[in-house]
Phi, psi and omega in degrees: 000136177289144184282143177292138171295126177299343177300337189256005180301327174314323189285351184241022169283141174293155175228123181283121177233096185057235176282352178237167188233126176273142194287335169212198185264009184262121196232110169279115178285155182308132171212139176298162181208359175069020179235298175047227175281348172293312174234080193288335177289315173298321171305303179306316180292328175294313182285333173297323178293323173307309174301317177295332180280000178107359181284120187287329176233135179230130190236156179291183153275188175303142182229127172300139181261343178189185182284345180281355177222075190264125189272000182300149011274002181294145177263107183225206186254165178219141169216080185272309193207186177302327178305337181270348188297318183310313187288331175289317174303327176294322176292319183300314183298327183287326176282322178292329182307333182251013173066037176245167185263144173254127183246149174231139186256096178285149187209126165253121191269347173065235179281006175264006178224145181262003186039059183296331183268310185288335181060025173274141183300125177300152188240149179200176183292339182211161186286113182200174172295144173295163172280355177239152176301119184202167190252016176232161174240166177271136168278150175297130174285130169266179192293339177283325180284325170299317171303316177298323179292312183298317173302312178296316183299327181283316178304318176297311173313311188294317177301322174302313176302316186286340176280347177098021180284146179267335184226128183247125182273141162253117194259130180216063184208172169057025187053027181239016186220141188299325183303314175296322180296320173309317188292329194261127188290338177292334173260328185255101172256025187285161175242000180270199183292343181262002179219177182092260185289165179294327185298317177300313186294334179268002190296318183297314174315307180301322184287322181297324180295310184293322173297318178288330175296311182294330177283314184227006188299341181278340180236339185243137176285151177238116184256147167252130172251118191229136168265118185262006174203137175257002181053040171249007176070214181289349172290341179218197185288131177242135183304318178283356177242253184304318184299313178296322183293330171303313180291321174306314182288326190242004197308325180262010177279311178279178182267345183197143176253122172254102192262140182204187176236160188246164353277197178310320186293332178284307184300331185244048184295143177282156176303335177303331186243353183214137171272170179304135182081013186302347187260357191288331173297335175276333191241353187297331187264359184291332179288348170285359193246359178209148167275353187280157173301145184232127171253138177215166185242172179172025178066047186277125174236354186269120179292326183295315180294325177298314185297322183293323181300319172293311188295320179271008167074030172275314180232162170254336182220137181271106180278150175198146165248294184297310184296335178285335185270323174294322174218086177308344181253024178299318178299316176308311185298326176293318181294328180267013177067029183243052184303322184292349176269359179300122167283097182281138169309144179256353175068037186261354178055028167302319179301331178289324181301335171295313168303318182289339178252007175062038177226170187299141181306151174221165184212127178298321183275328184255097185280353181270349181302129179087351186248011192292319181276304189299321180252350177078027184273140179247139185288344191243339189236151185207139186296147185295171178299148175257355188202170173264021180300149167258160185229126173259123182245132179239111177117124187255035180277197181300318180295312183292322178298315174294320181296321180289327175286318179295312181293327177293318178302315179297329182109009176286144171285126189237132167241127180243121179250126187232136185278338178278178176265000180223150175279161169130335181050227187298336176294317183300325176275317183297330177294346174271353174291158183299129184072012186255014187297323177303338181299333179297351177295337174299321187273314186298319186298320187281324178289320173304317181294327179299335180300335178264013190226079183306334185283351183257102178270136179237130181237120176268170173051046186228080176279121183266142176251171183300317186292322177300320185287313183302311178300329175307316171081024175298161184282328175224141185239122181252131175258120186223054196249020165072211187216177169219154190276138181286141179273352184276349178088010183282143183188211178298326184255351174235097168294333179243163179300143175292132175300136185230112185265342177246108184285346175276357181296144179285096171249126194240169166230164179312324187300310181299317178295319181290330176285355171110006177283132174250126190307140185277054185196172180268330181249136183224144174250114178262126174253117185243114175251355181291311167075011173254218186272355182297308185301317181287327181294316175291326172295318175298314184303313193288308176308321182290339176269010171096004181274144172292108189243137173240137172247125181239143177212147167288350182280167177284341174219168180280151178046052189307320194283357180280353171296342172281337179250021172059026180237005184303310186292325182289325168311303182295322174299322182282328177293325178287320177298330183275352177098008171295128174284123190247131178233116188248155176073026179228144181231145178295140170252322174199156176243129182233175178307120183043023186206150179231134172263138176222152185241147175291128185290350177257320179249001185061013180289130186259156179215174175228146179236132172280127183208147174262336180225157173224134170253120185261119183240083185250293176196177190237155178250131173287151186275101179251007187298323181294321186287315171310306177301324178298316178303320178294309181305315180289328186279336177276330182217088183303134178231181179279348183269058175270347181271099183224135191218138175258140172226167172072208178297335178293334172272315174198118186303135176203215183272162174303328185291325182282323175306312176301318180303308178310307176304308183299314173313309181297323183294323178300312192269352183299119181084003176275156181239057173275104187261012171296129175296325182279137190277349186194163182287142174249148175258115182272148176278123180277132181253000000 
């Protein structure tokens, strides 16, 4: 084992949190995962791996306290009564098995939930619309309602103690909790003792803290998760005004403060719009207002940065959600002096998209995330090889790199051939777009891993033909040569090519722009049916290079799928600030000389727009020519090179996360003899 750098010793000091002690300063704050009470075995296994990886505190997601705060359709946790204890006890046991503390985030969501399943009328500090689109509104709570919430919260806290949790949260953050709604004057228009002055508006939060401490404080710590700034200026809570005043009023009540910013899209900003440590300006002075430990987040991956936060008295514990997802073993790697092995979070928020689409969590950097129980995948260990078979991988993009790394870790003899002079494939190019530099961590982590894998040979500048692959004679051949953007405009709204009447018009795709081509005109129209980040990235790049840029999409908003990664609003705002003209709800009908015809997606009424160049961001085609050539060669002349598989975008274009998962899945399953028709274990509903 490599000796730990003494610079980081401070990160491994124990921290007293009320009646419990965290064994180091690494704290996995509450985060959603798409499993919760729906897939409790998967959730417990995922949390247990975090504890094994060295996180001294491992927290749940939001947990409902009763039927009046129903989080559906989101998949979170539940602790209403004794019947919910078994799955919580399972998670606690998984965390305690590695000497870590288990924390639970109890929550009443107030005006942030429509109670779609329970059909209870939502409640809030005042009668008003919900913060989410809904056909019902919240009713104003009377004093008996407040007493009922306090009672439910207290009873859930007692149940949490019984389940074995060490830290019980009172939640007042992310615009998702009733306690926070009472704090904010725009939601709280009450004139009684719970409204008006800030001291009155903090009353419910104070009572929930006191109730919880009275119920469990002798054996469990009580934490408060508070958003101290909403980044709305005077329209919302500001850290240096009411945010700080809340800490002054309540600073000594809980055993720990978990501080962040609201709403969730601000707290979990993508790396495209925020650097590591982006929340520090809002929280750095809060420790001066309380003697209790403070944990904060900021997508921290640098051990030097972490240690400096402790030394300069900004934080007592290093909080993380996304970095703990990308690398559950981040603390242990620092402790063991293996900093170069850390899988750094790239800040893409693919993990968040799982919660937003009500599916199991996933991660671009860590393909094992969410698969710990159902597939038995571990982020650091993988079964050894089961044969002496050799593998040739053609293509050094994300799928090929991850497959070579994982196969190499298993002990197989692997050869990776890449036609370009650098590894990375699409990542190498896309990481050069505005704000995307952190994506190169995908490539860098895997290249670094190859240094410890003498059984993996890499050949650059090596474009292979079918005959070359066959002559190489590997036992198994993988084609991982990616995909290309379509020039004909076919996509979700156009299943056939867009008519082009002038063959001389300047038509480009993202591949052309990524290759360094700049439209040969002053005006450019970007037509986006892809709906993820590429259309907006190309628009930002071109407008910043001085082109008169228009972005058109059939969707009602630009980059519509990025609502699932919490960045859509920021993308559209940035494009507007840069001067990009945005046209929504329109689809291209035809491309003509210096002009494009487009139609309303609702009425089909047509209009024209003058443009000299068009960038089509619609869909991609897998690069299958090599695959087809191999199939033809093999069928005409059988050889030993009959084991051929496509992976990644070459199989079906998708996200970088899916490409890495595809490569990892092949490597995990290679050589296994699993004849079970079910690809993974399922959690069954008991009837």
